[in-house]
N, CA, C and O atoms as a GROMACS GRO file, in nm:
protein
  552
    1MET      N    1 -12.674  -7.357  -4.316
    1MET     CA    2 -12.597  -7.245  -4.262
    1MET      C    3 -12.488  -7.222  -4.354
    1MET      O    4 -12.444  -7.107  -4.350
    2ARG      N    5 -12.432  -7.305  -4.442
    2ARG     CA    6 -12.320  -7.286  -4.525
    2ARG      C    7 -12.354  -7.195  -4.640
    2ARG      O    8 -12.265  -7.126  -4.690
    3VAL      N    9 -12.487  -7.191  -4.687
    3VAL     CA   10 -12.522  -7.120  -4.787
    3VAL      C   11 -12.553  -6.964  -4.733
    3VAL      O   12 -12.542  -6.865  -4.806
    4ASN      N   13 -12.590  -6.961  -4.608
    4ASN     CA   14 -12.601  -6.824  -4.551
    4ASN      C   15 -12.452  -6.765  -4.555
    4ASN      O   16 -12.430  -6.655  -4.607
    5ALA      N   17 -12.361  -6.837  -4.502
    5ALA     CA   18 -12.217  -6.788  -4.485
    5ALA      C   19 -12.169  -6.745  -4.618
    5ALA      O   20 -12.106  -6.640  -4.628
    6ASN      N   21 -12.196  -6.826  -4.729
    6ASN     CA   22 -12.147  -6.798  -4.857
    6ASN      C   23 -12.221  -6.662  -4.904
    6ASN      O   24 -12.158  -6.573  -4.962
    7VAL      N   25 -12.350  -6.652  -4.876
    7VAL     CA   26 -12.405  -6.531  -4.914
    7VAL      C   27 -12.340  -6.398  -4.859
    7VAL      O   28 -12.327  -6.293  -4.921
    8PHE      N   29 -12.306  -6.423  -4.739
    8PHE     CA   30 -12.230  -6.296  -4.683
    8PHE      C   31 -12.088  -6.272  -4.731
    8PHE      O   32 -12.042  -6.159  -4.749
    9TRP      N   33 -12.024  -6.379  -4.749
    9TRP     CA   34 -11.893  -6.360  -4.818
    9TRP      C   35 -11.924  -6.296  -4.944
    9TRP      O   36 -11.866  -6.190  -4.963
   10ILE      N   37 -12.000  -6.336  -5.032
   10ILE     CA   38 -12.032  -6.268  -5.162
   10ILE      C   39 -12.076  -6.127  -5.152
   10ILE      O   40 -12.047  -6.038  -5.232
   11ILE      N   41 -12.156  -6.114  -5.034
   11ILE     CA   42 -12.185  -5.959  -5.009
   11ILE      C   43 -12.067  -5.874  -4.966
   11ILE      O   44 -12.061  -5.753  -4.991
   12MET      N   45 -11.968  -5.945  -4.897
   12MET     CA   46 -11.838  -5.877  -4.866
   12MET      C   47 -11.770  -5.830  -4.991
   12MET      O   48 -11.747  -5.710  -5.007
   13VAL      N   49 -11.736  -5.919  -5.080
   13VAL     CA   50 -11.662  -5.914  -5.208
   13VAL      C   51 -11.737  -5.788  -5.292
   13VAL      O   52 -11.672  -5.693  -5.336
   14PHE      N   53 -11.861  -5.799  -5.304
   14PHE     CA   54 -11.941  -5.706  -5.383
   14PHE      C   55 -11.919  -5.548  -5.322
   14PHE      O   56 -11.895  -5.447  -5.388
   15PHE      N   57 -11.932  -5.561  -5.190
   15PHE     CA   58 -11.918  -5.417  -5.145
   15PHE      C   59 -11.767  -5.362  -5.146
   15PHE      O   60 -11.742  -5.243  -5.164
   16PHE      N   61 -11.669  -5.462  -5.127
   16PHE     CA   62 -11.525  -5.420  -5.141
   16PHE      C   63 -11.507  -5.385  -5.278
   16PHE      O   64 -11.450  -5.277  -5.293
   17VAL      N   65 -11.539  -5.445  -5.384
   17VAL     CA   66 -11.536  -5.417  -5.511
   17VAL      C   67 -11.615  -5.269  -5.560
   17VAL      O   68 -11.570  -5.179  -5.631
   18SER      N   69 -11.734  -5.279  -5.500
   18SER     CA   70 -11.800  -5.131  -5.518
   18SER      C   71 -11.732  -5.026  -5.452
   18SER      O   72 -11.740  -4.913  -5.501
   19ASP      N   73 -11.660  -5.049  -5.335
   19ASP     CA   74 -11.593  -4.947  -5.266
   19ASP      C   75 -11.471  -4.898  -5.344
   19ASP      O   76 -11.441  -4.779  -5.344
   20ALA      N   77 -11.397  -4.997  -5.415
   20ALA     CA   78 -11.295  -4.949  -5.487
   20ALA      C   79 -11.334  -4.879  -5.613
   20ALA      O   80 -11.272  -4.780  -5.652
   21LEU      N   81 -11.441  -4.932  -5.679
   21LEU     CA   82 -11.491  -4.854  -5.805
   21LEU      C   83 -11.554  -4.712  -5.767
   21LEU      O   84 -11.546  -4.617  -5.846
   22TYR      N   85 -11.610  -4.702  -5.653
   22TYR     CA   86 -11.665  -4.578  -5.599
   22TYR      C   87 -11.552  -4.471  -5.578
   22TYR      O   88 -11.564  -4.354  -5.615
   23THR      N   89 -11.449  -4.521  -5.519
   23THR     CA   90 -11.317  -4.443  -5.496
   23THR      C   91 -11.256  -4.391  -5.623
   23THR      O   92 -11.220  -4.274  -5.637
   24VAL      N   93 -11.248  -4.471  -5.703
   24VAL     CA   94 -11.180  -4.441  -5.835
   24VAL      C   95 -11.259  -4.357  -5.910
   24VAL      O   96 -11.206  -4.264  -5.970
   25TRP      N   97 -11.394  -4.378  -5.917
   25TRP     CA   98 -11.488  -4.297  -6.004
   25TRP      C   99 -11.492  -4.161  -5.934
   25TRP      O  100 -11.486  -4.062  -6.008
   26SER      N  101 -11.500  -4.142  -5.803
   26SER     CA  102 -11.493  -4.003  -5.753
   26SER      C  103 -11.369  -3.935  -5.763
   26SER      O  104 -11.368  -3.812  -5.764
   27LEU      N  105 -11.245  -4.012  -5.773
   27LEU     CA  106 -11.138  -3.928  -5.806
   27LEU      C  107 -11.140  -3.881  -5.935
   27LEU      O  108 -11.103  -3.767  -5.963
   28ILE      N  109 -11.185  -3.970  -6.027
   28ILE     CA  110 -11.202  -3.929  -6.178
   28ILE      C  111 -11.290  -3.806  -6.215
   28ILE      O  112 -11.264  -3.714  -6.293
   29GLU      N  113 -11.409  -3.830  -6.134
   29GLU     CA  114 -11.515  -3.723  -6.161
   29GLU      C  115 -11.484  -3.589  -6.104
   29GLU      O  116 -11.496  -3.482  -6.165
   30THR      N  117 -11.439  -3.606  -5.964
   30THR     CA  118 -11.430  -3.471  -5.876
   30THR      C  119 -11.278  -3.442  -5.846
   30THR      O  120 -11.252  -3.331  -5.800
   31GLY      N  121 -11.185  -3.521  -5.866
   31GLY     CA  122 -11.045  -3.500  -5.829
   31GLY      C  123 -11.012  -3.518  -5.684
   31GLY      O  124 -10.902  -3.489  -5.637
   32TYR      N  125 -11.113  -3.566  -5.614
   32TYR     CA  126 -11.072  -3.594  -5.465
   32TYR      C  127 -11.163  -3.708  -5.420
   32TYR      O  128 -11.269  -3.729  -5.479
   33VAL      N  129 -11.122  -3.784  -5.313
   33VAL     CA  130 -11.206  -3.891  -5.265
   33VAL      C  131 -11.322  -3.845  -5.189
   33VAL      O  132 -11.309  -3.763  -5.098
   34GLU      N  133 -11.439  -3.894  -5.224
   34GLU     CA  134 -11.561  -3.859  -5.130
   34GLU      C  135 -11.561  -3.964  -5.027
   34GLU      O  136 -11.588  -4.080  -5.056
   35TRP      N  137 -11.532  -3.926  -4.903
   35TRP     CA  138 -11.507  -4.003  -4.797
   35TRP      C  139 -11.627  -4.068  -4.734
   35TRP      O  140 -11.619  -4.180  -4.682
   36VAL      N  141 -11.736  -3.999  -4.740
   36VAL     CA  142 -11.869  -4.064  -4.678
   36VAL      C  143 -11.904  -4.192  -4.739
   36VAL      O  144 -11.926  -4.294  -4.673
   37GLY      N  145 -11.908  -4.184  -4.873
   37GLY     CA  146 -11.958  -4.301  -4.960
   37GLY      C  147 -11.846  -4.410  -4.939
   37GLY      O  148 -11.880  -4.523  -4.905
   38THR      N  149 -11.708  -4.379  -4.960
   38THR     CA  150 -11.596  -4.470  -4.934
   38THR      C  151 -11.602  -4.533  -4.817
   38THR      O  152 -11.595  -4.655  -4.821
   39VAL      N  153 -11.615  -4.473  -4.698
   39VAL     CA  154 -11.619  -4.532  -4.559
   39VAL      C  155 -11.750  -4.621  -4.546
   39VAL      O  156 -11.749  -4.729  -4.485
   40ALA      N  157 -11.861  -4.569  -4.606
   40ALA     CA  158 -11.965  -4.655  -4.577
   40ALA      C  159 -11.977  -4.781  -4.664
   40ALA      O  160 -12.036  -4.881  -4.624
   41LEU      N  161 -11.927  -4.773  -4.768
   41LEU     CA  162 -11.914  -4.894  -4.854
   41LEU      C  163 -11.816  -4.988  -4.799
   41LEU      O  164 -11.842  -5.109  -4.801
   42GLY      N  165 -11.697  -4.941  -4.746
   42GLY     CA  166 -11.600  -5.028  -4.689
   42GLY      C  167 -11.652  -5.074  -4.562
   42GLY      O  168 -11.638  -5.195  -4.544
   43LEU      N  169 -11.707  -5.013  -4.472
   43LEU     CA  170 -11.766  -5.064  -4.342
   43LEU      C  171 -11.883  -5.172  -4.376
   43LEU      O  172 -11.900  -5.272  -4.307
   44THR      N  173 -11.959  -5.140  -4.484
   44THR     CA  174 -12.063  -5.236  -4.522
   44THR      C  175 -11.990  -5.391  -4.557
   44THR      O  176 -12.034  -5.500  -4.522
   45GLY      N  177 -11.882  -5.367  -4.627
   45GLY     CA  178 -11.811  -5.495  -4.658
   45GLY      C  179 -11.750  -5.554  -4.546
   45GLY      O  180 -11.747  -5.677  -4.543
   46ILE      N  181 -11.696  -5.484  -4.444
   46ILE     CA  182 -11.640  -5.546  -4.333
   46ILE      C  183 -11.762  -5.619  -4.234
   46ILE      O  184 -11.750  -5.721  -4.166
   47LEU      N  185 -11.871  -5.541  -4.246
   47LEU     CA  186 -11.984  -5.600  -4.179
   47LEU      C  187 -12.021  -5.752  -4.242
   47LEU      O  188 -12.034  -5.856  -4.176
   48GLY      N  189 -12.034  -5.737  -4.375
   48GLY     CA  190 -12.032  -5.873  -4.447
   48GLY      C  191 -11.935  -5.980  -4.416
   48GLY      O  192 -11.970  -6.098  -4.406
   49ALA      N  193 -11.811  -5.938  -4.402
   49ALA     CA  194 -11.700  -6.012  -4.357
   49ALA      C  195 -11.730  -6.083  -4.210
   49ALA      O  196 -11.715  -6.204  -4.191
   50PHE      N  197 -11.767  -6.002  -4.125
   50PHE     CA  198 -11.802  -6.042  -3.979
   50PHE      C  199 -11.911  -6.146  -3.978
   50PHE      O  200 -11.903  -6.244  -3.905
   51LEU      N  201 -12.005  -6.126  -4.055
   51LEU     CA  202 -12.123  -6.221  -4.048
   51LEU      C  203 -12.073  -6.347  -4.124
   51LEU      O  204 -12.104  -6.457  -4.077
   52GLY      N  205 -12.004  -6.341  -4.226
   52GLY     CA  206 -11.967  -6.442  -4.297
   52GLY      C  207 -11.872  -6.532  -4.225
   52GLY      O  208 -11.881  -6.654  -4.232
   53PHE      N  209 -11.780  -6.467  -4.154
   53PHE     CA  210 -11.677  -6.542  -4.060
   53PHE      C  211 -11.771  -6.617  -3.940
   53PHE      O  212 -11.764  -6.734  -3.904
   54TYR      N  213 -11.840  -6.536  -3.902
   54TYR     CA  214 -11.933  -6.601  -3.761
   54TYR      C  215 -11.993  -6.716  -3.814
   54TYR      O  216 -11.971  -6.825  -3.763
   55LEU      N  217 -12.082  -6.701  -3.932
   55LEU     CA  218 -12.171  -6.815  -3.979
   55LEU      C  219 -12.071  -6.946  -4.029
   55LEU      O  220 -12.102  -7.064  -4.013
   56SER      N  221 -11.962  -6.906  -4.085
   56SER     CA  222 -11.863  -7.016  -4.110
   56SER      C  223 -11.818  -7.082  -4.006
   56SER      O  224 -11.811  -7.205  -4.014
   57ARG      N  225 -11.785  -7.028  -3.910
   57ARG     CA  226 -11.733  -7.078  -3.784
   57ARG      C  227 -11.842  -7.157  -3.702
   57ARG      O  228 -11.812  -7.261  -3.644
   58THR      N  229 -11.953  -7.111  -3.700
   58THR     CA  230 -12.053  -7.178  -3.626
   58THR      C  231 -12.107  -7.281  -3.690
   58THR      O  232 -12.162  -7.367  -3.622
   59HIS      N  233 -12.103  -7.294  -3.828
   59HIS     CA  234 -12.125  -7.422  -3.917
   59HIS      C  235 -12.009  -7.514  -3.899
   59HIS      O  236 -12.036  -7.634  -3.900
   60ALA      N  237 -11.893  -7.481  -3.885
   60ALA     CA  238 -11.784  -7.576  -3.869
   60ALA      C  239 -11.781  -7.638  -3.714
   60ALA      O  240 -11.744  -7.752  -3.686
   61ALA      N  241 -11.825  -7.544  -3.629
   61ALA     CA  242 -11.845  -7.599  -3.489
   61ALA      C  243 -11.959  -7.696  -3.463
   61ALA      O  244 -11.948  -7.775  -3.369
   62GLN      N  245 -12.065  -7.696  -3.537
   62GLN     CA  246 -12.172  -7.773  -3.502
   62GLN      C  247 -12.163  -7.913  -3.569
   62GLN      O  248 -12.250  -7.996  -3.544
   63GLY      N  249 -12.072  -7.938  -3.643
   63GLY     CA  250 -12.052  -8.060  -3.707
   63GLY      C  251 -12.127  -8.123  -3.793
   63GLY      O  252 -12.108  -8.243  -3.813
   64GLY      N  253 -12.225  -8.055  -3.859
   64GLY     CA  254 -12.316  -8.096  -3.958
   64GLY      C  255 -12.406  -7.993  -4.009
   64GLY      O  256 -12.395  -7.875  -3.976
   65GLU      N  257 -12.505  -8.042  -4.098
   65GLU     CA  258 -12.615  -7.961  -4.141
   65GLU      C  259 -12.717  -7.936  -4.026
   65GLU      O  260 -12.733  -8.014  -3.932
   66LEU      N  261 -12.786  -7.817  -4.042
   66LEU     CA  262 -12.888  -7.796  -3.942
   66LEU      C  263 -13.022  -7.869  -3.994
   66LEU      O  264 -13.026  -7.873  -4.117
   67PRO      N  265 -13.126  -7.924  -3.934
   67PRO     CA  266 -13.223  -7.984  -3.976
   67PRO      C  267 -13.297  -7.904  -4.090
   67PRO      O  268 -13.336  -7.957  -4.194
   68GLU      N  269 -13.312  -7.779  -4.061
   68GLU     CA  270 -13.372  -7.688  -4.161
   68GLU      C  271 -13.297  -7.664  -4.292
   68GLU      O  272 -13.362  -7.624  -4.388
   69ASP      N  273 -13.167  -7.685  -4.304
   69ASP     CA  274 -13.106  -7.696  -4.435
   69ASP      C  275 -13.107  -7.813  -4.511
   69ASP      O  276 -13.057  -7.814  -4.623
   70ARG      N  277 -13.170  -7.934  -4.449
   70ARG     CA  278 -13.182  -8.051  -4.539
   70ARG      C  279 -13.285  -8.032  -4.627
   70ARG      O  280 -13.377  -7.952  -4.606
   71ILE      N  281 -13.277  -8.103  -4.730
   71ILE     CA  282 -13.400  -8.100  -4.813
   71ILE      C  283 -13.515  -8.198  -4.769
   71ILE      O  284 -13.633  -8.175  -4.796
   72ASP      N  285 -13.477  -8.302  -4.704
   72ASP     CA  286 -13.586  -8.397  -4.653
   72ASP      C  287 -13.616  -8.356  -4.502
   72ASP      O  288 -13.677  -8.433  -4.427
   73GLY      N  289 -13.579  -8.250  -4.466
   73GLY     CA  290 -13.609  -8.191  -4.318
   73GLY      C  291 -13.733  -8.148  -4.299
   73GLY      O  292 -13.785  -8.089  -4.393
   74ASN      N  293 -13.802  -8.164  -4.186
   74ASN     CA  294 -13.941  -8.111  -4.168
   74ASN      C  295 -13.935  -8.009  -4.079
   74ASN      O  296 -13.830  -7.989  -4.016
   75ILE      N  297 -14.052  -7.926  -4.060
   75ILE     CA  298 -14.040  -7.804  -3.992
   75ILE      C  299 -14.016  -7.837  -3.840
   75ILE      O  300 -13.947  -7.762  -3.770
   76ASP      N  301 -14.076  -7.952  -3.792
   76ASP     CA  302 -14.058  -7.985  -3.650
   76ASP      C  303 -13.920  -8.032  -3.622
   76ASP      O  304 -13.879  -8.035  -3.506
   77ASP      N  305 -13.850  -8.065  -3.715
   77ASP     CA  306 -13.700  -8.125  -3.675
   77ASP      C  307 -13.615  -8.030  -3.596
   77ASP      O  308 -13.555  -8.069  -3.495
   78GLY      N  309 -13.609  -7.906  -3.639
   78GLY     CA  310 -13.540  -7.800  -3.579
   78GLY      C  311 -13.594  -7.717  -3.495
   78GLY      O  312 -13.537  -7.611  -3.468
   79ASP      N  313 -13.706  -7.750  -3.443
   79ASP     CA  314 -13.818  -7.659  -3.359
   79ASP      C  315 -13.789  -7.705  -3.207
   79ASP      O  316 -13.867  -7.793  -3.171
   80PRO      N  317 -13.706  -7.671  -3.122
   80PRO     CA  318 -13.698  -7.715  -2.974
   80PRO      C  319 -13.812  -7.653  -2.906
   80PRO      O  320 -13.870  -7.560  -2.962
   81GLU      N  321 -13.849  -7.695  -2.789
   81GLU     CA  322 -13.939  -7.623  -2.700
   81GLU      C  323 -13.870  -7.506  -2.649
   81GLU      O  324 -13.768  -7.513  -2.580
   82MET      N  325 -13.935  -7.384  -2.688
   82MET     CA  326 -13.872  -7.246  -2.644
   82MET      C  327 -13.938  -7.188  -2.517
   82MET      O  328 -13.890  -7.091  -2.459
   83GLY      N  329 -14.049  -7.249  -2.478
   83GLY     CA  330 -14.122  -7.198  -2.367
   83GLY      C  331 -14.271  -7.215  -2.395
   83GLY      O  332 -14.313  -7.304  -2.468
   84PHE      N  333 -14.348  -7.125  -2.334
   84PHE     CA  334 -14.485  -7.132  -2.365
   84PHE      C  335 -14.542  -6.999  -2.382
   84PHE      O  336 -14.472  -6.901  -2.358
   85PHE      N  337 -14.660  -6.985  -2.420
   85PHE     CA  338 -14.720  -6.871  -2.456
   85PHE      C  339 -14.849  -6.852  -2.389
   85PHE      O  340 -14.939  -6.930  -2.419
   86SER      N  341 -14.873  -6.749  -2.295
   86SER     CA  342 -14.994  -6.721  -2.219
   86SER      C  343 -15.083  -6.621  -2.309
   86SER      O  344 -15.042  -6.506  -2.319
   87PRO      N  345 -15.187  -6.653  -2.367
   87PRO     CA  346 -15.256  -6.553  -2.437
   87PRO      C  347 -15.348  -6.451  -2.343
   87PRO      O  348 -15.388  -6.339  -2.374
   88TRP      N  349 -15.370  -6.522  -2.220
   88TRP     CA  350 -15.451  -6.435  -2.130
   88TRP      C  351 -15.383  -6.337  -2.043
   88TRP      O  352 -15.444  -6.271  -1.959
   89SER      N  353 -15.241  -6.327  -2.065
   89SER     CA  354 -15.173  -6.235  -1.963
   89SER      C  355 -15.178  -6.092  -2.022
   89SER      O  356 -15.150  -6.054  -2.136
   90TRP      N  357 -15.219  -6.026  -1.921
   90TRP     CA  358 -15.210  -5.869  -1.927
   90TRP      C  359 -15.086  -5.791  -1.886
   90TRP      O  360 -15.075  -5.669  -1.895
   91TRP      N  361 -14.989  -5.879  -1.836
   91TRP     CA  362 -14.860  -5.809  -1.805
   91TRP      C  363 -14.776  -5.759  -1.918
   91TRP      O  364 -14.713  -5.655  -1.895
   92PRO      N  365 -14.763  -5.817  -2.037
   92PRO     CA  366 -14.701  -5.745  -2.130
   92PRO      C  367 -14.741  -5.608  -2.166
   92PRO      O  368 -14.661  -5.515  -2.172
   93LEU      N  369 -14.884  -5.597  -2.192
   93LEU     CA  370 -14.943  -5.471  -2.218
   93LEU      C  371 -14.918  -5.375  -2.116
   93LEU      O  372 -14.894  -5.259  -2.152
   94LEU      N  373 -14.920  -5.406  -1.977
   94LEU     CA  374 -14.892  -5.310  -1.874
   94LEU      C  375 -14.744  -5.274  -1.879
   94LEU      O  376 -14.706  -5.159  -1.856
   95LEU      N  377 -14.658  -5.376  -1.910
   95LEU     CA  378 -14.510  -5.342  -1.910
   95LEU      C  379 -14.492  -5.237  -2.025
   95LEU      O  380 -14.426  -5.134  -2.008
   96SER      N  381 -14.550  -5.265  -2.132
   96SER     CA  382 -14.524  -5.156  -2.242
   96SER      C  383 -14.578  -5.031  -2.211
   96SER      O  384 -14.518  -4.931  -2.249
   97ILE      N  385 -14.691  -5.020  -2.143
   97ILE     CA  386 -14.729  -4.889  -2.091
   97ILE      C  387 -14.639  -4.822  -2.000
   97ILE      O  388 -14.622  -4.700  -1.999
   98GLY      N  389 -14.579  -4.907  -1.921
   98GLY     CA  390 -14.477  -4.861  -1.814
   98GLY      C  391 -14.369  -4.797  -1.883
   98GLY      O  392 -14.333  -4.683  -1.854
   99ALA      N  393 -14.305  -4.880  -1.993
   99ALA     CA  394 -14.188  -4.837  -2.078
   99ALA      C  395 -14.240  -4.705  -2.147
   99ALA      O  396 -14.158  -4.614  -2.153
  100ALA      N  397 -14.352  -4.685  -2.194
  100ALA     CA  398 -14.392  -4.563  -2.262
  100ALA      C  399 -14.387  -4.454  -2.172
  100ALA      O  400 -14.343  -4.346  -2.214
  101LEU      N  401 -14.433  -4.468  -2.036
  101LEU     CA  402 -14.434  -4.368  -1.948
  101LEU      C  403 -14.286  -4.329  -1.921
  101LEU      O  404 -14.262  -4.211  -1.894
  102VAL      N  405 -14.196  -4.411  -1.924
  102VAL     CA  406 -14.051  -4.375  -1.881
  102VAL      C  407 -13.985  -4.307  -2.010
  102VAL      O  408 -13.895  -4.224  -1.994
  103VAL      N  409 -14.026  -4.338  -2.126
  103VAL     CA  410 -13.997  -4.255  -2.232
  103VAL      C  411 -14.067  -4.122  -2.244
  103VAL      O  412 -14.007  -4.021  -2.279
  104LEU      N  413 -14.194  -4.124  -2.214
  104LEU     CA  414 -14.257  -3.994  -2.219
  104LEU      C  415 -14.200  -3.897  -2.098
  104LEU      O  416 -14.197  -3.774  -2.106
  105GLY      N  417 -14.163  -3.963  -2.002
  105GLY     CA  418 -14.099  -3.889  -1.885
  105GLY      C  419 -13.985  -3.805  -1.921
  105GLY      O  420 -13.965  -3.687  -1.892
  106ILE      N  421 -13.898  -3.903  -2.001
  106ILE     CA  422 -13.772  -3.856  -2.049
  106ILE      C  423 -13.777  -3.726  -2.126
  106ILE      O  424 -13.701  -3.629  -2.115
  107ALA      N  425 -13.889  -3.743  -2.210
  107ALA     CA  426 -13.912  -3.637  -2.319
  107ALA      C  427 -13.986  -3.518  -2.274
  107ALA      O  428 -13.955  -3.409  -2.322
  108VAL      N  429 -14.090  -3.527  -2.176
  108VAL     CA  430 -14.178  -3.425  -2.137
  108VAL      C  431 -14.122  -3.376  -2.002
  108VAL      O  432 -14.059  -3.271  -1.998
  109GLY      N  433 -14.142  -3.443  -1.903
  109GLY     CA  434 -14.106  -3.411  -1.758
  109GLY      C  435 -14.062  -3.522  -1.691
  109GLY      O  436 -14.120  -3.631  -1.685
  110PHE      N  437 -13.937  -3.484  -1.630
  110PHE     CA  438 -13.862  -3.609  -1.562
  110PHE      C  439 -13.939  -3.668  -1.457
  110PHE      O  440 -13.914  -3.783  -1.423
  111TRP      N  441 -14.034  -3.599  -1.399
  111TRP     CA  442 -14.110  -3.662  -1.281
  111TRP      C  443 -14.181  -3.777  -1.329
  111TRP      O  444 -14.181  -3.879  -1.260
  112ILE      N  445 -14.248  -3.773  -1.453
  112ILE     CA  446 -14.316  -3.884  -1.499
  112ILE      C  447 -14.237  -4.008  -1.521
  112ILE      O  448 -14.291  -4.119  -1.519
  113ALA      N  449 -14.096  -3.989  -1.543
  113ALA     CA  450 -14.022  -4.105  -1.560
  113ALA      C  451 -14.012  -4.182  -1.432
  113ALA      O  452 -14.013  -4.305  -1.435
  114PHE      N  453 -14.003  -4.113  -1.315
  114PHE     CA  454 -14.009  -4.187  -1.190
  114PHE      C  455 -14.121  -4.278  -1.162
  114PHE      O  456 -14.110  -4.390  -1.113
  115ILE      N  457 -14.241  -4.215  -1.199
  115ILE     CA  458 -14.364  -4.308  -1.187
  115ILE      C  459 -14.360  -4.403  -1.299
  115ILE      O  460 -14.421  -4.507  -1.272
  116GLY      N  461 -14.308  -4.400  -1.416
  116GLY     CA  462 -14.290  -4.501  -1.504
  116GLY      C  463 -14.201  -4.612  -1.471
  116GLY      O  464 -14.226  -4.730  -1.493
  117VAL      N  465 -14.085  -4.560  -1.408
  117VAL     CA  466 -13.994  -4.669  -1.354
  117VAL      C  467 -14.050  -4.774  -1.260
  117VAL      O  468 -14.032  -4.895  -1.269
  118ALA      N  469 -14.131  -4.700  -1.156
  118ALA     CA  470 -14.192  -4.769  -1.053
  118ALA      C  471 -14.294  -4.863  -1.102
  118ALA      O  472 -14.303  -4.977  -1.056
  119PHE      N  473 -14.380  -4.811  -1.204
  119PHE     CA  474 -14.484  -4.891  -1.265
  119PHE      C  475 -14.426  -5.017  -1.338
  119PHE      O  476 -14.478  -5.128  -1.330
  120THR      N  477 -14.313  -4.988  -1.412
  120THR     CA  478 -14.245  -5.089  -1.500
  120THR      C  479 -14.190  -5.194  -1.407
  120THR      O  480 -14.206  -5.311  -1.443
  121LEU      N  481 -14.129  -5.171  -1.294
  121LEU     CA  482 -14.066  -5.258  -1.204
  121LEU      C  483 -14.188  -5.350  -1.147
  121LEU      O  484 -14.180  -5.473  -1.149
  122ILE      N  485 -14.298  -5.282  -1.097
  122ILE     CA  486 -14.415  -5.356  -1.066
  122ILE      C  487 -14.460  -5.458  -1.146
  122ILE      O  488 -14.485  -5.571  -1.106
  123CYS      N  489 -14.474  -5.411  -1.288
  123CYS     CA  490 -14.530  -5.497  -1.387
  123CYS      C  491 -14.442  -5.621  -1.428
  123CYS      O  492 -14.487  -5.732  -1.458
  124LEU      N  493 -14.300  -5.581  -1.425
  124LEU     CA  494 -14.204  -5.686  -1.449
  124LEU      C  495 -14.200  -5.779  -1.337
  124LEU      O  496 -14.184  -5.896  -1.372
  125VAL      N  497 -14.208  -5.759  -1.223
  125VAL     CA  498 -14.229  -5.852  -1.097
  125VAL      C  499 -14.361  -5.942  -1.130
  125VAL      O  500 -14.356  -6.065  -1.121
  126GLY      N  501 -14.472  -5.875  -1.166
  126GLY     CA  502 -14.590  -5.935  -1.166
  126GLY      C  503 -14.584  -6.038  -1.304
  126GLY      O  504 -14.636  -6.149  -1.304
  127TRP      N  505 -14.523  -5.990  -1.400
  127TRP     CA  506 -14.497  -6.078  -1.517
  127TRP      C  507 -14.423  -6.208  -1.486
  127TRP      O  508 -14.456  -6.321  -1.522
  128THR      N  509 -14.314  -6.172  -1.411
  128THR     CA  510 -14.215  -6.292  -1.375
  128THR      C  511 -14.291  -6.390  -1.286
  128THR      O  512 -14.274  -6.512  -1.293
  129TYR      N  513 -14.384  -6.326  -1.193
  129TYR     CA  514 -14.427  -6.432  -1.077
  129TYR      C  515 -14.577  -6.469  -1.123
  129TYR      O  516 -14.648  -6.522  -1.038
  130GLU      N  517 -14.629  -6.444  -1.248
  130GLU     CA  518 -14.765  -6.472  -1.280
  130GLU      C  519 -14.799  -6.616  -1.261
  130GLU      O  520 -14.918  -6.642  -1.243
  131TYR      N  521 -14.712  -6.715  -1.264
  131TYR     CA  522 -14.736  -6.849  -1.259
  131TYR      C  523 -14.708  -6.895  -1.143
  131TYR      O  524 -14.704  -7.018  -1.134
  132TYR      N  525 -14.682  -6.819  -1.032
  132TYR     CA  526 -14.657  -6.874  -0.885
  132TYR      C  527 -14.778  -6.841  -0.806
  132TYR      O  528 -14.772  -6.885  -0.691
  133ARG      N  529 -14.885  -6.778  -0.836
  133ARG     CA  530 -14.999  -6.748  -0.750
  133ARG      C  531 -15.113  -6.747  -0.862
  133ARG      O  532 -15.110  -6.737  -0.985
  134GLY      N  533 -15.218  -6.762  -0.766
  134GLY     CA  534 -15.345  -6.739  -0.834
  134GLY      C  535 -15.403  -6.862  -0.922
  134GLY      O  536 -15.367  -6.976  -0.894
  135TYR      N  537 -15.480  -6.841  -1.015
  135TYR     CA  538 -15.551  -6.935  -1.097
  135TYR      C  539 -15.450  -7.017  -1.185
  135TYR      O  540 -15.476  -7.135  -1.205
  136HIS      N  541 -15.349  -6.967  -1.233
  136HIS     CA  542 -15.241  -7.030  -1.320
  136HIS      C  543 -15.135  -7.074  -1.246
  136HIS      O  544 -15.038  -7.100  -1.318
  137ALA      N  545 -15.115  -7.094  -1.113
  137ALA     CA  546 -15.005  -7.143  -1.034
  137ALA      C  547 -14.976  -7.285  -1.072
  137ALA      O  548 -15.065  -7.369  -1.093
  138ARG      N  549 -14.841  -7.308  -1.080
  138ARG     CA  550 -14.807  -7.467  -1.113
  138ARG      C  551 -14.759  -7.526  -0.983
  138ARG      O  552 -14.726  -7.644  -0.977
   0.00000   0.00000   0.00000
């Protein structure tokens, strides 16, 4: 994670230097500051600083290297149990259809959005309680 933080610090320095050069070049070339590029490059440098600071603080707080950052680390070392995957479930497909109905209703006719919201809520509850009833109950 230290390498990732250093990459973002380097990105920050690069974009701040690019911002200064861009501002000077636009002053020399046109006689005034071109604000869109100057602000965009400056904000990109600030974003790099935010990410570099966050990753540096996270690395300092964890007290050591991550398993995936070690040369002798295996893939399974840093892979905790995140949950499980159910390949037979139809609820994600139905939920995406419900979300598509909501977006379609916002774009075409708002009455379709009401049907989409109801359908999405039913699908969300169905997906949540999929393992509490029926064949796959635990």
